[in-house]
C-alpha positions as CSV (number, residue, x, y, z in Angstrom):
1,M,-14.4,12.0,28.3
2,F,-18.2,12.3,28.4
3,T,-20.5,9.5,29.5
4,G,-24.3,9.3,30.0
5,H,-25.6,7.5,26.9
6,T,-27.0,4.0,27.5
7,G,-26.2,2.5,24.2
8,S,-23.7,2.4,21.3
9,L,-23.1,5.7,19.6
10,Y,-23.0,6.3,15.9
11,A,-23.4,10.0,15.2
12,L,-21.5,13.2,16.1
13,L,-22.4,16.8,15.0
14,Q,-21.1,20.3,15.5
15,N,-23.8,22.8,14.7
16,D,-23.7,26.5,15.3
17,A,-22.0,26.4,18.6
18,Q,-18.2,26.2,18.1
19,D,-17.3,24.4,21.3
20,K,-20.4,22.2,21.6
21,V,-21.0,18.8,20.0
22,L,-24.1,16.6,19.7
23,S,-24.0,12.8,20.0
24,A,-26.6,10.2,19.3
25,G,-27.0,6.4,19.0
26,S,-28.9,3.3,19.9
27,D,-30.6,4.8,23.0
28,G,-32.5,7.3,20.8
29,M,-31.2,10.3,22.7
30,V,-29.5,13.3,21.2
31,A,-27.2,15.0,23.8
32,E,-25.1,18.1,23.7
33,W,-21.6,18.4,25.3
34,D,-19.5,21.4,26.0
35,L,-15.9,20.6,24.8
36,R,-14.2,23.2,26.9
37,A,-16.3,23.3,30.1
38,G,-16.9,19.5,30.4
39,G,-19.5,18.4,32.9
40,D,-22.8,16.7,32.2
41,G,-24.4,16.6,28.8
42,V,-27.7,18.4,28.0
43,P,-30.5,16.3,26.5
44,V,-31.5,17.9,23.2
45,A,-34.1,15.4,21.9
46,R,-35.4,11.9,22.3
47,V,-36.7,10.4,19.1
48,G,-37.8,6.9,20.2
49,H,-35.6,4.9,17.9
50,A,-31.9,4.4,17.3
51,V,-30.2,7.4,15.7
52,Y,-27.5,6.6,13.1
53,A,-27.1,10.0,11.5
54,L,-27.2,13.7,12.5
55,A,-27.0,16.8,10.2
56,Y,-27.5,20.5,10.7
57,S,-28.7,23.3,8.4
58,A,-27.3,26.7,9.5
59,A,-29.5,28.5,7.0
60,Q,-32.7,26.9,8.2
61,N,-31.5,26.4,11.8
62,L,-32.8,22.8,11.8
63,L,-31.5,19.6,13.2
64,F,-31.9,16.3,11.2
65,C,-31.9,12.9,12.9
66,G,-31.8,9.7,10.7
67,T,-33.2,6.7,12.6
68,S,-33.4,2.9,12.5
69,E,-37.1,3.0,11.5
70,G,-36.2,4.8,8.2
71,A,-37.5,8.3,9.3
72,I,-35.7,11.6,9.3
73,H,-36.9,13.7,12.2
74,V,-36.5,17.4,11.5
75,L,-36.3,19.4,14.7
76,D,-35.7,23.1,15.5
77,N,-32.1,23.6,16.6
78,K,-33.0,23.4,20.3
79,G,-34.6,20.0,19.7
80,K,-37.8,21.2,21.5
81,Q,-40.1,20.9,18.6
82,E,-40.4,18.5,15.6
83,V,-41.0,20.4,12.4
84,R,-41.4,17.5,10.0
85,N,-41.0,13.7,10.0
86,L,-39.7,12.6,6.6
87,K,-40.5,9.1,5.6
88,Y,-38.9,8.6,2.2
89,H,-36.7,5.6,3.2
90,E,-37.7,1.9,3.6
91,G,-34.7,1.0,5.8
92,P,-32.5,2.6,8.5
93,V,-31.1,6.0,7.5
94,F,-27.3,5.6,7.9
95,D,-26.2,9.1,6.8
96,I,-27.4,12.6,6.0
97,M,-25.7,15.5,4.3
98,I,-26.9,19.1,3.9
99,S,-26.1,21.2,0.8
100,E,-26.9,24.8,1.7
101,N,-25.9,26.0,-1.8
102,Q,-28.1,23.5,-3.5
103,N,-30.9,23.7,-0.8
104,M,-30.9,19.9,-0.8
105,I,-30.8,17.1,1.8
106,F,-28.9,14.0,0.8
107,S,-29.6,10.7,2.6
108,V,-29.0,7.0,2.3
109,D,-30.5,3.9,3.8
110,G,-30.1,0.2,4.5
111,T,-32.0,-0.9,1.4
112,G,-29.8,0.8,-1.1
113,N,-31.8,4.0,-1.6
114,F,-30.1,7.4,-2.2
115,C,-32.7,10.2,-1.6
116,V,-32.5,13.9,-2.4
117,T,-35.0,16.1,-0.6
118,S,-35.7,19.9,-0.8
119,L,-34.3,21.8,2.1
120,L,-36.9,24.5,1.5
121,D,-40.2,22.5,1.5
122,F,-39.1,18.9,2.3
123,T,-40.5,17.5,-0.9
124,L,-38.7,14.4,-2.3
125,L,-36.8,15.5,-5.5
126,H,-35.0,12.2,-6.4
127,K,-34.9,8.6,-5.1
128,V,-32.3,6.4,-6.7
129,K,-32.0,2.7,-6.1
130,T,-28.3,2.0,-6.3
131,V,-27.3,-1.5,-5.0
132,P,-29.2,-4.3,-3.2
133,Q,-26.9,-3.8,-0.2
134,K,-26.8,-1.1,2.5
135,L,-25.6,2.4,1.7
136,R,-23.3,3.4,4.6
137,A,-21.9,6.9,4.1
138,L,-22.2,10.2,2.2
139,A,-19.8,13.1,1.4
140,C,-20.1,16.3,-0.6
141,D,-17.1,17.8,-2.3
142,R,-16.1,21.4,-1.3
143,H,-18.0,22.8,-4.3
144,E,-21.1,20.8,-3.4
145,Q,-21.2,19.5,-7.0
146,H,-20.4,15.8,-6.4
147,V,-21.8,13.4,-3.8
148,A,-19.9,10.2,-2.9
149,V,-21.9,7.3,-1.6
150,G,-20.3,4.3,0.2
151,C,-22.1,1.1,-0.8
152,G,-22.4,-2.3,0.8
153,N,-21.0,-4.2,-2.1
154,G,-17.6,-2.4,-1.7
155,T,-18.1,0.2,-4.4
156,V,-18.3,4.0,-4.0
157,Q,-20.8,5.7,-6.4
158,I,-20.3,9.3,-7.4
159,F,-23.5,11.4,-8.2
160,D,-24.0,14.8,-9.6
161,A,-25.4,16.9,-6.8
162,D,-27.8,18.9,-9.0
163,S,-29.3,16.2,-11.1
164,S,-28.7,13.1,-8.9
165,K,-27.4,11.3,-12.0
166,A,-24.5,8.8,-11.5
167,I,-21.2,10.0,-12.8
168,T,-18.9,7.1,-12.1
169,T,-18.5,4.0,-9.8
170,I,-15.3,3.3,-7.9
171,S,-14.6,-0.4,-7.5
172,S,-11.3,-0.4,-5.8
173,H,-12.2,-2.0,-2.4
174,R,-12.6,-5.7,-1.9
175,E,-15.8,-6.9,-3.5
176,G,-18.6,-7.5,-0.9
177,F,-16.8,-5.6,1.8
178,S,-18.9,-2.5,2.4
179,A,-17.4,1.0,1.9
180,N,-18.2,2.5,5.3
181,A,-16.5,5.9,5.1
182,V,-16.1,8.5,2.4
183,C,-14.5,12.0,2.9
184,F,-13.4,14.7,0.5
185,H,-10.4,16.9,1.2
186,P,-11.5,20.4,2.3
187,T,-9.2,22.2,-0.2
188,E,-7.7,19.7,-2.6
189,D,-9.2,17.3,-5.2
190,L,-8.9,14.2,-3.2
191,L,-11.4,11.6,-2.0
192,L,-10.6,9.2,0.8
193,T,-12.6,6.0,1.3
194,G,-12.5,3.3,4.0
195,S,-14.0,-0.2,3.9
196,R,-14.7,-3.3,5.9
197,D,-11.6,-4.6,4.1
198,A,-9.6,-2.4,6.6
199,H,-8.0,-0.5,3.7
200,L,-7.7,3.3,3.2
201,H,-7.9,4.4,-0.4
202,V,-7.0,7.8,-1.9
203,H,-8.6,8.9,-5.2
204,D,-7.8,11.7,-7.6
205,V,-11.1,13.5,-8.1
206,K,-10.0,15.4,-11.3
207,N,-8.8,12.3,-13.0
208,N,-12.1,10.5,-12.8
209,Y,-11.5,9.3,-9.3
210,T,-8.5,7.2,-10.2
211,L,-7.0,5.3,-7.3
212,I,-3.8,7.0,-6.2
213,T,-2.9,4.6,-3.4
214,A,-4.3,1.8,-1.2
215,I,-3.1,1.4,2.4
216,P,-3.8,-1.4,4.8
217,A,-4.7,1.1,7.5
218,H,-6.3,-0.9,10.3
219,N,-6.8,-4.5,11.6
220,Y,-10.5,-4.4,11.1
221,A,-13.2,-2.3,9.3
222,I,-12.8,1.4,8.9
223,Y,-15.9,3.3,10.1
224,S,-15.1,7.0,9.9
225,I,-12.6,9.4,8.2
226,V,-12.3,13.1,8.9
227,F,-9.9,15.9,7.9
228,S,-8.7,18.6,10.1
229,P,-10.2,21.9,8.9
230,D,-6.9,23.0,7.4
231,G,-6.5,19.7,5.6
232,N,-3.0,19.0,6.9
233,L,-4.1,16.0,9.0
234,F,-6.8,13.4,8.8
235,A,-8.0,10.7,11.2
236,T,-9.4,7.3,10.7
237,A,-11.5,5.2,13.2
238,S,-11.9,1.5,13.2
239,R,-13.7,-1.6,14.6
240,D,-10.2,-2.5,15.9
241,K,-10.9,0.1,18.7
242,S,-8.2,2.5,17.5
243,I,-8.0,6.0,16.0
244,K,-5.1,6.9,13.7
245,I,-3.8,10.4,12.9
246,W,-2.3,10.8,9.5
247,D,-0.2,13.3,7.7
248,T,-2.1,14.2,4.5
249,Q,0.9,15.1,2.4
250,N,2.9,11.9,2.9
251,L,0.1,9.6,4.2
252,E,2.2,8.6,7.2
253,V,0.7,7.6,10.6
254,L,1.7,10.3,13.2
255,A,-0.2,8.8,16.1
256,K,-2.3,5.8,17.1
257,I,-4.9,6.4,19.8
258,D,-6.0,3.3,21.6
259,L,-6.9,1.9,25.1
260,A,-3.4,0.7,26.0
261,N,-1.5,3.9,25.2
262,H,-4.0,6.8,25.6
263,S,-6.9,5.3,27.7
264,G,-8.9,5.3,24.5
265,H,-12.0,3.4,23.5
266,K,-12.8,0.0,24.8
267,N,-14.8,-1.1,21.8
268,S,-15.3,-0.2,18.2
269,V,-14.8,3.5,17.3
270,N,-17.8,4.4,15.1
271,K,-17.6,8.1,14.4
272,L,-15.1,11.0,14.4
273,L,-15.5,14.8,14.2
274,W,-12.8,17.4,13.9
275,S,-13.9,20.6,15.6
276,A,-14.1,23.8,13.5
277,H,-11.3,25.6,15.3
278,N,-8.8,22.8,14.3
279,K,-7.8,21.8,17.9
280,Y,-10.1,19.1,19.1
281,L,-10.8,15.6,17.6
282,V,-14.0,14.0,19.0
283,S,-14.6,10.3,18.9
284,T,-17.4,7.9,19.9
285,G,-18.3,4.3,19.6
286,D,-19.8,1.1,21.1
287,D,-18.4,1.8,24.6
288,R,-21.0,4.7,24.8
289,A,-18.4,7.3,25.6
290,V,-17.7,10.6,23.8
291,M,-14.0,11.4,24.0
292,V,-12.3,14.7,23.2
293,W,-8.7,14.7,22.1
294,E,-6.4,17.7,21.9
295,I,-4.3,17.4,18.8
296,R,-1.1,19.4,19.1
């Protein structure tokens, strides 16, 4: 367990260092942690406002920080120098995704705007007003052709990554309960969504995102969903202070990580990250801690 942040944490990122993870949150600090060595974190950047989203471009070697003021700070990978400050959003930037193939930056905000920015020259390519509510989450499919956007009204909107045109709208979650988490399977045509209604939904991508199953997965809102790199497992995080590990094939819960049984988080679990080498699951939340779990 890593500690040192002074506020709730909302973002995790693994960039070009396989065993190192970045975290950020309401204290405006981006810190780097060594998953294997442990010890104190290394301050990477301080942006002056709460950070809700982190993203990394390997091709450009740049770090992107989405903040509560609506800006996206673009930093060199070491965080020592700000390259650009993108101000295309009117509200807090809640999620950022990078498409290296498309050379695009996808981002969403608290006023319902979905923005697409050039990764090469940072010009705004598209700005789409979706719903009046917040947009909470983004995910690209493995082909980087579709972008899923979790919306505050409970829907998930699917966009064409190249044109930014809407393809379809998924309306399976409870109306008015925000879709906080969206995640594509790394090798199969599946989309998982999680909502404030505490349900986990599985959708068939090839069949126009038809709902396959709806599972009452947690006691309160689901905030994050991640697959293991091989796709055999996935994890969900919730406001109910727990993390659940699931078998992808049969959708059964294999383990529940919480305070009582595993000395887990004391408060809401806001973000998950599964490390690239398949072994470690990283979690963080309102208790300001970054926890590293070995999944055997």
